[in-house]
N, C-alpha and C positions, 0 to 999 in steps of 0.2 A: 441621542440614542447611539450606542456604539454599534459598529458593523456586526459584531457577534450576536447582537440581540435583534437584528432587523427582522428575522423570520418570525419572531414571537416577542411578546412583551415579558417573557420570563427573565428574572434576574440571572446573571451568568452563573452564580453559585447554586442555583436550584436544579436538582436532577430532573431529567425529562419525565420520570415516572412519579414525581411528587407534585401535588397541587400546592399552590401558594398558601391556601388555608392550612394544609397539613404541615408545611414548613413553619408557618407562624406558630402553630400549636407546639411543635417540637422545640423551637427556639424559646418559647415562653416557659416550657417545662425545664429546659436547661438553665434559664435565668433564675428559676425558683430554687434550684439546687445550690447547696453550699459548695464552696471550693473543694472541701474534702470529699463531698459526694461526686463532684465532677472528676476529681483525681481518681477516686475508686473506680468509677465507670471507665475512665481511660485505661487504667491498669487492667481491668477485666477484658476490655477490647484488645489490648496488647496480647494478653494471654491467649485469647481466642484466635488471633491472627497467627501467633506462633504455633498453636496446635494445628491449624489448617495447613500451614507451611510444612510442618513435620509430617502430616498425613499425606501430603503431596509427594514428599521425598520417599516415604515408605511405599507409596503406590508405584512410583517410578523405579524404585530400587529395593525390591523385597529381599534381596540378598544382603543388604546393609545391616550391620549390628547397631545397637543403640548409640555407640560413639560415632559411627559414621553418619547416622541420621542427624545427630546433634551438630556435627561439623558441617554437613551439607545445608542444614537449616541456617546456621550462622552465616554461611557463604551467601545464601539468598538474602538474608536480612541486612547484612552490612555492605554488600556489593563487592565486586571483584577487586577493586583497588585496595580497599582495607583488608580484604581477605588475604591477599598476597602479602601484605605487611604483617598480619597477625599469624598466618599459617604458611610461612615460606616453604615451598616445595611440596605442599599437600596436594594430592590429586583427587580427593573425594569430590565427585561431581554431584550437583543438585538434582 
């Protein structure tokens, strides 16, 4: 048993608020999906994350126009290192 799981018998990848039974049901449902269905679900989740990030930017910067929101969202999603490469000199803050 690893030291990370000494306090409980929960697998390391199982969230604290998820029962083992619920996790097994979720994984079984994922295994029944076709690769195309899993890809579609992943794309939808990606869209939802982007929408949440944009909403956070809008909340923090109500003065931003849509282009500034887009750039700030990209900055958060790709990280500072790549943002500086892709948008040199840009000072839009997330």
